N, C-alpha and C positions, 0 to 999 in steps of 0.2 A: 295297572291301568283299570279303570272302570269300564265295564262293558254293558251294552244295552241288555235289558231283561234281568240284570242282577238286582237283588233286593238288599238295601242298606238301611240301617238305622240312621236317620238324619237328625242332626242337631237343629232344633227349631228355637233355641234360646235367642233372645235379642242380640247377644254377642257370642261369638265362637269362643269357647273355653275348653280346657282339657277335660273337665268334668261336667259334661252337659247334664242338665236336669230334665229337659223336655225333649225327648227323642220320639220319633215316629217311624215305623217301617214305610219305605217308599221303593218303588221299582223305577229303575232308570229307563226312560223311554227315548232319550236323545240318541241319535245315530253314533256308532263307534268313531267315525271320523271326527265328529264334533267333540266327543269325549276325549280323544287323543290330543286335540289342538286348542281347546279352550279351557279356561279355569272354572267353568261352570257346567252344570248338567241339567237336563230337563227331567223331572221326576213326577210320578203320580203317586199320591199317598195310598196307603193300604189301611182299610178299616176293618174292625172286628165284626161289623154288621153289614149285611147286604139287603137292600130294599127292592131288588128286582129291576131297577132302572136299567135300560140298555147301555148306559154309560158306566155301569158298574160290572166289572168282570170278576166272577167268583173264582177263587183260587184256594188251594190248600197250602197253608203256611204254618210251620211250627206245630203241626198236629191239629190244626183247627181250620174251619171254613172261614175265609175272609173275603174281602172285595177290594179290587184295585179301582180307585175312584178316578176315572178318566176325565170327569168334568171338573176336576180340581188340579190339573197339571200346573206346575210352577217351575221356575228356574231357581236353582240354588248354587251357591259357590261350592266347589268340590271340597273345600276345607270343612264343610258341614257334614260330610259323609263320615260317620263314626265307625261303623263296622259292617262288613258284608255278612248277611245272615241267610242268604239263599239265592235261588234263581227261579224264574218262571219257566215251567216246562214247555216243550216245543209246541204242543197243541195250543196252549194259552198264549204263546208268543204270536202265533199266527192270528188268533182271534183278537188279541190286543191291537195289532197293527191294522187289521181290517176295521175295527171300531174307530180307531183314531182317524183312519182315512175317510170313513163315512162321516165322522163329525166335522172334518175340515174340508170336505168336498163342496163344490159350488152348488 
């Protein structure tokens, strides 16, 4: 089962194939109840560059500084999840949820 805060390589090819050519790391931001019951998940892409925007959360991933891009969340079919490559640490989990809450508050 896919869980919130896990990082996956996501197949962004126009069609889902067994050998994706265009993958990008993304963090699962949808709640676990949704992840268990629906065939899609909400993800935020991860970039190799951070520009300091408050909607960009700096994280360490695969030995490098990267940024979760919260202003580009999208929904993808679970079949597009290629491989789990990590998980966001507890401190950044809290910050990620706080920033999402602030973004969508009235």
